[in-house]
BAFI-3210 file (N, C-alpha, C; in Angstrom, 3 decimals, decimal comma, padded with zeros to 6 digits):
// residues 280
n [1|2|3|4|5|6|7|8|9|10|11|12|13|14|15|16|17|18|19|20|21|22|23|24|25|26|27|28|29|30|31|32|33|34|35|36|37|38|39|40|41|42|43|44|45|46|47|48|49|50|51|52|53|54|55|56|57|58|59|60|61|62|63|64|65|66|67|68|69|70|71|72|73|74|75|76|77|78|79|80|81|82|83|84|85|86|87|88|89|90|91|92|93|94|95|96|97|98|99|100|101|102|103|104|105|106|107|108|109|110|111|112|113|114|115|116|117|118|119|120|121|122|123|124|125|126|127|128|129|130|131|132|133|134|135|136|137|138|139|140|141|142|143|144|145|146|147|148|149|150|151|152|153|154|155|156|157|158|159|160|161|162|163|164|165|166|167|168|169|170|171|172|173|174|175|176|177|178|179|180|181|182|183|184|185|186|187|188|189|190|191|192|193|194|195|196|197|198|199|200|201|202|203|204|205|206|207|208|209|210|211|212|213|214|215|216|217|218|219|220|221|222|223|224|225|226|227|228|229|230|231|232|233|234|235|236|237|238|239|240|241|242|243|244|245|246|247|248|249|250|251|252|253|254|255|256|257|258|259|260|261|262|263|264|265|266|267|268|269|270|271|272|273|274|275|276|277|278|279|280]
n.u [112,696|113,728|114,361|112,439|109,336|105,983|102,611|099,549|096,193|093,056|093,907|093,304|092,152|091,506|092,610|094,175|095,418|096,831|098,491|100,032|101,310|102,863|104,579|105,852|107,219|109,098|110,773|110,043|109,098|105,956|103,002|099,944|096,797|093,963|090,534|090,041|091,881|091,850|091,190|093,336|095,550|095,073|095,400|098,071|099,336|098,820|100,117|102,796|103,395|104,440|106,999|109,692|109,769|109,270|106,106|103,563|100,761|098,146|095,241|091,988|088,905|088,205|086,047|085,487|086,352|087,835|089,128|090,703|092,507|093,703|094,908|096,813|098,406|099,328|100,812|102,903|104,056|105,161|106,756|109,460|109,573|107,979|107,603|105,849|102,461|099,502|096,355|093,972|091,618|088,109|084,551|081,337|078,228|075,649|073,345|071,970|073,838|074,778|077,670|078,969|079,839|078,098|078,473|077,920|078,389|079,817|081,045|082,551|084,441|085,632|086,560|086,819|088,402|090,965|091,680|091,898|093,750|096,027|096,732|097,320|099,617|101,514|103,830|105,630|105,865|107,070|109,462|110,580|111,189|112,573|109,117|105,917|102,436|099,661|096,523|093,736|091,625|088,794|087,332|084,767|084,670|084,290|081,608|080,833|079,420|079,976|078,337|078,982|077,615|076,151|077,567|077,200|074,907|072,331|069,984|069,089|069,503|071,563|072,965|074,922|075,632|076,645|078,943|080,383|080,749|082,302|084,678|085,368|085,818|088,058|089,960|090,170|091,140|093,635|095,010|095,043|096,478|098,903|099,671|100,057|102,131|104,229|107,627|108,410|109,424|107,693|105,308|102,041|099,707|097,088|095,780|094,273|092,764|091,144|088,320|087,782|087,609|086,521|086,938|086,276|084,784|081,605|080,177|078,039|076,091|072,808|070,793|070,257|072,373|074,488|073,887|074,481|077,206|077,864|077,382|079,444|081,676|083,242|084,811|086,464|089,509|091,993|092,639|095,393|096,623|095,680|096,824|099,488|099,772|099,478|101,629|103,675|103,288|104,037|106,719|108,242|111,161|111,061|108,955|109,730|109,475|107,273|104,240|100,938|099,550|097,472|097,312|097,150|096,962|099,775|100,685|100,504|097,357|094,282|092,069|088,723|087,224|086,115|087,576|089,992|089,817|091,177|090,136|087,735|088,871|090,281|088,152|086,737|088,584|088,615|085,918|085,823|087,581|086,069|083,888|084,856|085,904|084,522|085,080|087,726]
n.v [109,910|112,402|115,746|115,720|116,879|116,624|116,742|116,508|116,198|116,811|116,435|116,768|114,950|111,433|109,078|110,800|112,615|110,794|109,622|111,854|112,197|109,854|110,144|112,531|111,672|110,151|112,066|113,815|116,969|117,955|119,022|120,043|119,747|121,582|122,326|124,741|127,290|126,979|124,239|123,157|124,085|122,837|120,175|120,268|120,678|118,223|116,440|117,304|116,756|114,245|114,438|114,477|115,449|118,823|120,563|122,003|124,161|124,492|126,091|125,570|125,282|122,486|121,833|123,871|125,352|127,709|127,888|125,591|126,290|128,477|127,235|125,631|127,649|128,964|126,898|126,640|129,122|128,989|126,710|125,108|122,639|119,442|116,360|114,253|114,054|113,634|112,913|112,906|113,889|113,498|112,888|111,613|112,042|111,145|112,311|114,570|117,352|120,587|122,492|125,886|126,386|124,978|122,285|118,802|117,729|115,382|114,436|116,722|116,997|114,440|113,758|115,952|117,842|116,469|116,116|118,797|119,947|118,327|118,693|121,411|121,392|120,051|121,044|121,678|119,169|117,733|119,131|118,236|115,629|112,357|111,952|111,487|110,870|110,178|108,844|108,581|105,941|103,688|100,460|100,687|101,733|099,695|099,327|101,398|103,084|104,907|107,614|109,609|111,787|112,558|113,139|114,212|113,189|114,296|113,484|111,214|110,494|108,775|108,245|106,275|105,429|107,835|108,154|105,793|106,194|108,509|107,562|105,638|107,344|108,645|106,583|106,004|108,483|108,470|106,367|107,319|109,668|108,533|107,343|109,635|110,822|109,156|108,395|110,850|110,938|111,314|109,555|108,046|106,657|104,566|104,353|102,168|102,201|100,366|099,290|101,572|102,430|105,106|107,460|110,726|110,737|110,239|111,068|112,754|111,238|109,785|108,151|105,453|104,695|104,962|102,949|100,664|100,992|100,531|097,778|096,868|097,347|095,302|094,367|096,322|098,286|100,113|103,706|104,081|101,701|101,741|104,113|103,406|101,906|103,894|105,576|103,818|103,596|106,133|106,285|103,936|102,417|100,345|100,945|102,842|104,151|102,565|102,752|103,780|101,899|099,897|100,063|098,229|097,311|097,139|095,995|095,361|095,386|094,405|096,376|097,364|096,176|098,227|100,406|100,065|100,748|102,340|104,001|104,960|106,365|108,427|109,768|110,570|112,346|114,387|115,147|116,111|118,290|119,924|120,371|121,850|124,045|126,619|127,522|127,866]
n.w [180,095|180,351|179,371|177,436|176,082|176,898|176,014|177,484|176,995|178,692|181,352|184,030|185,708|186,458|183,972|182,419|184,249|185,834|183,927|183,275|185,752|185,931|183,728|184,353|186,580|185,318|184,474|182,464|180,955|181,525|180,086|181,147|179,836|180,439|181,258|182,511|184,316|187,131|187,688|186,357|187,846|190,283|189,512|188,729|191,190|192,410|190,705|190,791|193,383|193,611|192,705|190,240|186,772|185,408|185,562|183,682|182,801|180,430|179,617|178,225|176,426|174,835|173,307|171,678|168,650|168,393|170,867|170,752|168,728|170,012|172,224|170,910|169,777|172,102|173,235|171,348|171,593|174,096|174,254|172,618|171,536|171,004|172,069|172,596|171,952|173,599|173,016|175,049|176,230|176,654|176,256|177,275|176,977|176,551|175,559|173,107|172,737|171,774|170,836|171,177|168,665|167,185|166,839|167,524|170,831|171,824|169,485|168,889|171,032|171,320|168,798|166,822|168,245|168,778|166,063|165,086|166,945|166,711|163,991|164,101|165,597|164,175|162,898|164,997|166,107|163,983|163,908|166,212|165,897|166,563|167,224|168,882|168,365|170,250|170,358|172,368|172,425|172,164|172,758|172,074|169,559|167,823|167,604|166,070|163,240|160,702|159,110|156,611|155,660|157,789|160,212|162,703|163,731|163,241|162,052|163,435|166,794|169,082|172,195|172,791|170,231|169,217|170,796|170,148|167,396|167,405|168,452|166,560|164,403|165,396|165,486|162,736|161,847|163,152|161,874|159,231|159,583|160,371|157,962|156,394|157,734|157,387|157,278|158,237|160,764|162,778|164,585|164,683|166,787|168,120|171,436|173,566|176,571|177,822|179,892|182,385|185,760|187,943|186,482|185,029|182,746|181,387|183,589|183,318|182,236|181,639|184,218|183,597|181,919|183,689|185,469|184,029|183,957|186,631|186,810|185,268|186,763|188,171|186,119|185,357|185,071|186,985|187,046|187,410|186,473|183,837|182,921|182,977|180,687|178,781|179,361|178,767|175,973|175,300|175,934|175,557|174,293|172,448|170,834|169,090|165,937|165,397|163,789|163,142|164,707|166,911|170,210|173,190|176,534|176,808|174,435|170,859|169,232|167,552|165,571|164,520|161,405|159,798|160,744|159,576|156,958|154,371|152,378|153,475|155,589|154,282|153,061|155,314|156,467|154,505|154,626|157,205|157,098|155,392|157,014|159,191|158,001|157,863|160,407|160,903]
ca.u [111,977|114,346|114,592|111,324|108,123|104,778|101,365|098,439|094,918|092,185|094,872|092,975|091,592|091,489|093,755|095,036|096,247|097,738|099,502|100,933|102,108|103,853|105,582|106,652|108,121|110,188|111,637|109,570|108,343|104,591|102,055|098,598|095,684|092,864|089,413|090,195|093,117|091,698|091,338|094,703|096,487|094,867|096,039|099,533|099,769|098,775|101,139|104,139|103,606|105,186|108,348|109,937|109,983|108,472|104,717|102,974|099,330|097,526|093,797|091,158|087,741|088,473|084,832|085,379|087,461|088,674|089,975|091,704|093,543|094,415|095,749|097,957|099,264|099,983|101,844|104,051|104,702|105,839|107,664|110,080|109,558|106,895|108,027|104,682|101,139|098,538|094,980|093,263|090,334|086,953|083,280|080,255|077,131|074,434|072,230|072,467|074,151|075,603|078,617|078,729|080,124|077,042|078,837|077,470|079,445|080,654|081,821|083,487|085,532|086,315|087,166|087,244|089,497|092,243|091,957|092,346|094,936|097,174|097,125|097,902|100,923|102,347|105,144|106,516|106,122|108,075|110,721|111,076|111,303|111,400|108,035|104,789|101,059|098,882|095,106|093,053|090,453|087,985|086,783|083,467|084,742|083,847|080,175|080,600|079,066|079,974|077,626|079,737|076,702|075,451|078,564|076,767|073,669|071,209|068,764|068,654|070,568|071,696|074,167|075,931|076,088|077,477|080,238|081,074|081,151|083,400|085,895|085,729|086,400|089,392|090,861|090,383|092,033|094,978|095,640|095,301|097,579|100,124|100,062|100,525|103,371|105,229|108,936|108,684|109,975|106,582|104,419|100,692|099,161|095,940|095,957|092,997|093,041|090,198|087,293|088,487|086,731|087,027|087,250|085,199|083,980|080,336|079,533|076,789|075,190|071,553|070,902|070,264|073,725|075,349|073,585|075,280|078,577|077,997|077,454|080,736|082,755|084,190|085,649|087,211|090,835|092,159|093,339|096,839|097,023|095,401|097,815|100,773|099,796|099,674|103,012|104,493|103,177|104,720|108,140|108,952|112,099|110,692|107,915|110,323|109,210|105,979|103,363|099,643|099,238|096,437|098,028|096,274|097,578|101,202|101,040|099,705|096,109|093,551|090,885|087,637|087,414|085,829|088,632|091,168|089,455|091,878|089,266|086,858|089,690|090,537|086,892|086,444|089,504|088,122|084,619|086,116|088,121|084,953|082,995|085,459|086,438|083,978|085,447|089,179]
ca.v [110,985|113,692|116,568|115,600|117,626|115,839|117,486|115,586|116,890|116,150|115,937|117,218|113,846|110,112|108,552|111,890|113,098|109,728|109,530|112,986|111,930|108,819|110,672|113,501|110,886|109,699|113,200|114,635|118,202|117,581|120,130|119,565|120,411|121,693|123,133|126,076|127,425|126,474|122,780|122,872|124,304|121,755|118,971|120,449|120,458|116,793|115,751|117,661|116,228|112,988|114,697|114,212|116,573|120,034|120,437|123,272|124,095|125,317|125,939|125,852|124,420|121,802|121,679|125,068|125,406|128,875|127,542|124,619|127,059|129,286|126,313|125,274|128,829|129,173|125,874|126,955|130,326|128,696|125,565|125,014|121,260|118,576|114,989|113,367|114,647|112,615|113,416|112,081|114,472|112,844|112,977|110,699|112,722|110,339|113,049|115,483|118,707|121,247|123,490|127,230|126,331|124,230|120,884|117,876|117,802|114,176|114,481|117,841|116,776|113,154|113,622|117,197|118,464|115,854|116,403|120,181|120,217|117,627|119,382|122,702|121,185|119,168|121,616|121,518|117,730|117,386|119,733|117,539|114,211|111,470|112,376|110,556|111,287|109,078|109,166|107,674|105,394|102,778|099,318|101,116|102,060|098,533|099,478|102,596|102,959|106,299|108,123|110,828|112,907|112,858|112,837|114,721|112,508|115,226|112,784|110,339|110,526|107,796|108,575|105,238|105,482|109,025|107,868|104,790|106,794|109,454|106,789|105,075|108,442|108,912|105,518|106,246|109,645|108,079|105,572|108,177|110,533|107,723|107,218|110,932|111,162|108,111|108,891|112,174|110,817|111,433|108,403|108,226|105,376|104,533|103,694|101,766|101,909|099,402|099,846|102,161|103,015|106,276|108,577|111,714|110,524|109,583|111,547|113,440|110,300|109,472|107,123|104,110|104,424|104,791|101,644|099,691|101,163|099,852|096,340|096,564|097,684|094,223|094,068|097,530|098,471|101,380|104,724|103,892|100,638|102,196|105,125|102,746|101,548|105,121|105,997|102,888|103,985|107,410|106,258|102,670|102,423|099,353|101,497|103,813|103,795|101,892|103,790|103,276|100,691|099,947|099,572|097,934|096,486|096,956|095,283|095,730|094,635|094,636|097,224|096,866|096,178|099,569|101,342|099,808|101,044|103,589|104,869|105,634|107,309|109,603|110,493|111,209|113,489|115,446|115,611|116,897|119,575|120,725|120,708|122,850|125,172|127,927|127,870|128,001]
ca.w [179,417|180,656|178,194|176,493|176,415|176,643|176,199|177,756|177,142|179,664|182,340|185,383|186,497|185,834|183,229|181,974|185,350|186,252|182,873|183,478|186,940|185,637|182,799|185,104|187,428|184,444|184,199|181,347|181,153|181,167|179,968|181,437|179,187|181,393|180,776|183,074|185,088|188,499|187,683|185,931|188,951|191,267|188,973|188,780|192,568|192,706|189,911|191,257|194,735|193,527|192,227|188,823|185,872|185,615|185,133|183,275|182,512|179,390|179,772|177,064|176,223|173,577|172,507|170,849|167,692|168,688|172,001|170,294|168,033|171,000|172,993|170,061|169,669|173,391|173,395|170,493|172,115|175,360|174,148|171,290|171,075|171,480|171,795|172,637|172,118|174,012|172,931|176,030|176,633|176,044|176,973|176,895|177,683|176,453|174,958|172,082|173,181|170,765|171,312|170,657|167,225|166,524|166,680|168,565|171,832|171,852|168,244|168,949|171,985|171,134|167,479|166,187|168,994|168,414|164,651|164,968|167,746|166,121|162,758|164,459|166,243|163,355|162,604|166,148|166,225|162,969|164,306|167,404|165,561|166,595|168,106|168,872|168,615|170,807|170,476|173,293|171,767|172,978|172,030|171,581|168,130|167,054|167,401|165,267|161,820|160,280|157,950|156,364|155,423|159,044|161,236|164,000|164,115|163,245|161,621|164,524|167,794|170,162|172,932|172,625|168,839|169,059|171,410|169,336|166,118|167,641|168,644|165,259|163,636|165,933|165,015|161,304|161,742|163,580|160,819|158,067|159,986|160,318|156,554|155,907|158,430|157,134|156,871|158,807|162,104|163,724|164,496|165,226|167,211|169,026|172,732|174,156|177,977|178,352|180,775|183,524|186,773|188,642|185,603|184,946|181,549|181,655|184,809|182,988|181,570|182,322|185,256|183,005|181,444|184,858|186,062|183,267|184,410|187,929|186,542|184,647|187,684|188,472|184,961|185,034|185,637|187,686|186,260|187,511|185,543|182,476|182,586|182,746|179,274|177,997|179,592|177,970|174,568|175,131|176,293|175,325|173,172|171,432|169,965|168,171|164,544|165,246|163,254|162,699|165,476|167,945|171,384|174,315|177,584|176,609|173,215|169,698|169,118|166,311|165,625|163,674|159,949|159,275|161,126|158,743|155,574|154,030|151,579|154,432|156,355|153,436|152,886|156,592|156,590|153,623|155,153|158,415|156,644|154,870|158,129|160,075|157,212|158,261|161,772|161,028]
c.u [112,571|114,666|113,468|110,104|106,910|103,561|100,237|097,158|094,021|092,962|094,540|092,381|091,829|092,770|094,718|095,964|097,253|098,832|100,530|101,857|103,219|104,948|106,449|107,650|109,287|111,120|111,189|109,051|106,941|103,699|100,654|097,583|094,495|091,754|089,510|091,434|093,005|091,889|092,750|095,704|096,317|095,548|097,552|100,054|099,813|099,859|102,535|104,433|104,435|106,608|108,485|110,137|109,097|107,083|104,156|101,500|098,989|096,031|093,068|090,040|087,854|087,213|084,663|086,590|088,389|089,618|091,040|092,844|094,374|095,354|096,994|098,933|100,018|101,083|103,093|104,773|105,542|106,896|108,203|110,147|108,352|107,244|106,862|103,422|100,167|097,150|094,089|091,863|089,180|085,720|082,341|079,017|075,788|073,216|072,811|072,593|075,032|076,499|078,239|079,031|079,030|077,355|078,252|078,633|080,371|081,574|082,907|084,683|086,331|087,033|087,680|088,429|090,847|092,649|092,557|093,656|096,170|097,653|097,818|099,310|101,878|103,737|106,107|106,808|107,197|109,444|111,360|111,354|112,622|110,376|106,848|103,473|100,304|097,450|094,403|091,724|089,727|087,537|085,379|083,478|084,239|082,347|079,820|080,273|078,907|079,097|078,211|078,846|075,886|076,377|078,119|075,387|072,482|069,904|068,206|069,793|070,439|073,004|075,275|076,499|076,999|078,872|081,029|081,585|082,319|084,719|086,332|086,383|087,826|090,394|091,184|091,345|093,460|095,701|095,952|096,444|098,902|100,616|100,662|101,841|104,500|106,529|109,317|109,399|108,931|105,662|103,069|100,108|097,941|096,350|094,576|093,255|092,154|089,135|087,963|087,485|087,374|087,434|086,047|084,312|082,705|079,613|078,206|075,794|073,886|071,725|070,994|071,657|074,654|075,122|074,365|076,735|078,833|078,148|078,814|081,914|083,721|085,164|086,546|088,577|090,895|092,822|094,855|097,333|096,796|096,454|099,185|100,904|100,015|101,113|103,982|104,482|103,935|106,232|108,911|109,884|111,695|109,595|108,445|110,090|107,918|104,933|102,055|099,233|098,114|097,033|097,064|096,981|099,037|101,599|100,155|098,498|095,441|092,367|089,873|087,978|087,187|086,966|089,864|090,893|090,103|091,027|088,313|087,634|089,965|089,280|086,492|087,316|088,975|086,800|084,837|086,663|087,012|084,043|083,549|085,925|085,844|084,457|086,948|089,713]
c.v [112,362|114,448|116,527|116,343|116,808|116,716|116,482|116,399|116,114|115,612|116,334|116,121|112,530|109,712|109,656|112,383|112,043|109,505|110,643|112,740|110,928|109,337|111,729|112,787|110,313|110,842|114,100|115,980|117,926|118,820|119,559|120,389|120,399|122,543|124,563|126,094|126,837|124,965|122,387|123,029|123,250|120,475|119,088|120,188|118,967|116,035|116,043|117,126|114,954|113,194|114,402|115,483|117,757|119,848|121,825|123,059|124,995|125,039|126,301|124,842|123,761|121,505|122,835|125,192|126,581|128,588|126,530|125,349|127,872|128,431|125,944|126,440|129,086|128,150|126,256|128,227|130,025|127,595|125,463|123,585|120,535|117,155|114,010|114,209|113,528|113,250|112,525|112,591|113,792|113,013|111,887|111,184|112,017|111,044|114,056|116,900|119,337|122,303|124,861|127,319|125,604|122,771|120,046|117,646|116,588|114,129|115,552|117,548|115,524|113,031|114,936|117,837|117,807|116,132|117,798|120,431|119,563|118,326|120,706|122,564|120,345|119,743|121,430|120,041|117,298|117,931|119,060|116,063|113,622|111,887|111,429|111,293|110,059|109,540|108,120|107,227|104,431|101,611|099,620|101,456|100,905|098,547|100,686|102,278|104,368|106,535|109,503|112,026|113,260|112,539|113,262|114,216|113,471|114,529|111,912|110,233|109,397|108,120|107,561|105,251|106,692|108,788|106,881|105,380|107,763|108,713|106,081|106,146|108,723|107,841|105,715|107,413|109,263|107,312|106,412|109,143|109,778|107,571|108,518|111,356|110,184|108,721|110,230|112,112|110,996|110,231|108,740|106,864|105,568|103,873|103,434|101,390|100,831|100,086|100,300|102,763|104,257|107,420|109,506|111,488|109,765|110,078|112,235|112,526|110,133|108,284|105,716|103,729|104,164|103,441|100,544|099,763|100,468|098,347|095,940|096,773|096,544|093,933|095,254|097,548|099,833|102,406|104,539|102,837|101,064|103,201|104,516|102,327|102,753|105,606|105,100|103,285|105,275|107,305|105,030|102,734|101,456|099,837|102,575|103,338|103,045|102,953|103,163|102,003|100,972|099,276|099,389|096,973|096,153|096,150|095,762|094,806|094,986|095,559|096,694|096,932|097,560|100,542|101,201|100,026|102,369|104,538|105,651|106,680|108,579|110,436|111,213|112,444|114,662|116,018|116,478|118,253|120,488|121,209|121,855|124,092|126,519|128,423|128,076|129,011]
c.w [179,715|179,366|177,187|177,018|175,981|176,933|176,336|177,892|178,111|180,834|183,767|186,257|185,775|185,140|182,838|183,063|185,780|185,204|183,033|184,670|186,636|184,715|183,466|185,999|186,640|184,053|183,077|181,829|180,644|181,173|180,135|180,665|180,123|180,799|181,290|183,964|186,484|188,563|187,265|187,053|190,044|190,800|189,029|190,190|192,902|191,954|190,446|192,644|194,727|193,017|190,742|188,036|186,187|185,005|184,855|182,941|181,337|179,442|178,482|176,949|174,855|172,775|171,529|169,938|167,973|169,842|171,611|169,595|169,030|171,838|172,194|169,945|170,963|173,605|172,601|170,942|173,351|175,255|172,725|170,777|171,653|171,079|171,761|172,848|172,447|174,027|173,790|176,360|175,911|176,895|176,470|177,631|177,539|175,889|173,968|172,635|172,115|171,412|170,748|169,161|166,450|166,291|167,819|169,518|171,842|170,650|168,339|169,838|171,646|169,800|166,893|166,904|168,703|166,970|164,509|165,712|167,144|164,866|163,073|165,032|165,396|163,091|163,775|166,401|165,229|163,352|165,505|167,131|166,050|167,649|167,933|169,096|169,091|170,992|171,325|172,694|172,706|172,118|171,535|170,103|167,266|166,811|166,561|163,814|161,265|159,052|157,658|156,083|156,670|160,220|162,630|164,425|164,246|162,874|162,740|165,523|168,805|170,866|172,741|171,219|168,622|169,625|170,546|168,031|166,303|167,810|167,362|164,396|164,089|165,514|163,535|161,091|162,095|162,481|159,581|158,369|159,915|158,878|156,034|156,550|158,144|156,608|157,472|160,152|163,190|163,515|165,125|165,542|168,105|170,337|173,315|175,609|178,574|179,188|182,069|184,500|187,389|187,747|185,533|183,727|181,919|182,887|184,538|182,278|182,347|183,265|184,678|182,515|182,633|185,527|185,352|183,718|185,737|187,733|185,972|185,597|187,959|187,327|184,584|185,691|186,325|186,766|186,284|186,531|184,097|182,022|182,324|181,285|178,376|178,135|178,825|176,499|174,290|175,247|175,843|174,116|172,067|170,494|169,024|166,732|164,324|164,903|162,773|163,410|166,470|169,166|172,549|175,260|177,271|175,398|172,069|169,591|167,786|166,554|164,612|162,187|159,373|159,577|160,252|157,256|155,166|153,195|152,484|155,224|155,553|153,268|154,170|156,782|155,756|154,136|156,392|158,048|156,149|155,996|158,975|159,322|157,618|159,627|161,949|160,031]
res [m|r|g|r|v|v|f|v|t|g|a|t|s|g|i|g|q|e|t|a|r|q|l|a|a|m|g|a|t|v|v|l|g|a|r|d|n|d|s|g|e|r|a|r|a|q|v|t|a|t|g|g|g|s|v|e|v|i|a|g|d|l|s|l|t|e|d|v|r|r|v|a|t|e|f|q|n|r|f|d|r|l|d|v|l|i|n|n|a|g|v|d|v|g|r|r|v|t|t|d|d|g|f|e|l|t|f|a|v|n|y|l|a|p|f|l|l|t|k|a|l|l|d|v|l|r|g|s|a|p|a|r|v|l|n|m|v|s|s|g|h|k|g|g|r|l|e|l|d|d|l|q|h|e|r|k|f|s|g|q|r|a|y|n|d|s|k|l|a|l|v|l|f|t|y|e|l|a|r|r|l|d|g|s|g|v|t|a|n|c|v|d|p|g|f|v|r|g|t|s|i|g|q|t|l|p|a|a|y|k|a|v|g|v|l|l|m|p|f|m|t|t|p|t|k|a|a|a|g|v|a|w|a|a|s|a|p|e|l|a|g|v|n|g|a|y|l|k|r|g|k|q|a|s|s|s|k|d|s|r|d|p|n|l|a|r|r|l|w|d|a|t|d|a|l|i|k|p|h|v]
***
């Protein structure tokens, strides 16, 4: 990965930080996406402790559309290329919380942020081709059932449904992006890390949700093993040209039937554009 620039969002802990560490060890210039400078600098110190490529930090609250735009602008001002964009940042809060923009928080971070950030960085990705976009998804997407007229669950809210729907939306976006990027030299793929213990996602969940997490602990993998799958997706020569795939445990896998509906993906893209138009 020497000479390549990789941007990892949500890189201050868990899978994101470990992915950054592994890619830096391969010689990449890794840009850590952090919520604030303090957490970013702490993560940089931990990542650089293992040696490897250079590590930089860009801070911004990805739940806010203005910050997403600012992060994209700062990246383009500081770097002239982007070989791999890894949209890793995610939340699972279990209750309905709205951002300052008025968006439901899980939807905003897990789906809107990757949608906005990727679109904002497409020119630099195209200019760096061959380049890769990797969106961190979850098998939870299989429980998602999108209602395009109620993407933010204003009529009826369930924390699990909100999370599942956000991940289904992200898979749909990835596949539609792959179709739109076909022939450009930029690929877009999903990466499913599986159930991972020791991550920050879900820390704000109600006690009942956390109890379920405890029961699942024996079936969970470590951030190090999960990150190895992400680093593989970012660097493996055999994935050159692979576009619109669902990657899990070092191989291609299948996603849900709904996620593979191109008509739904196009309608979701248009609905998202309409939703964010007042904010961009």
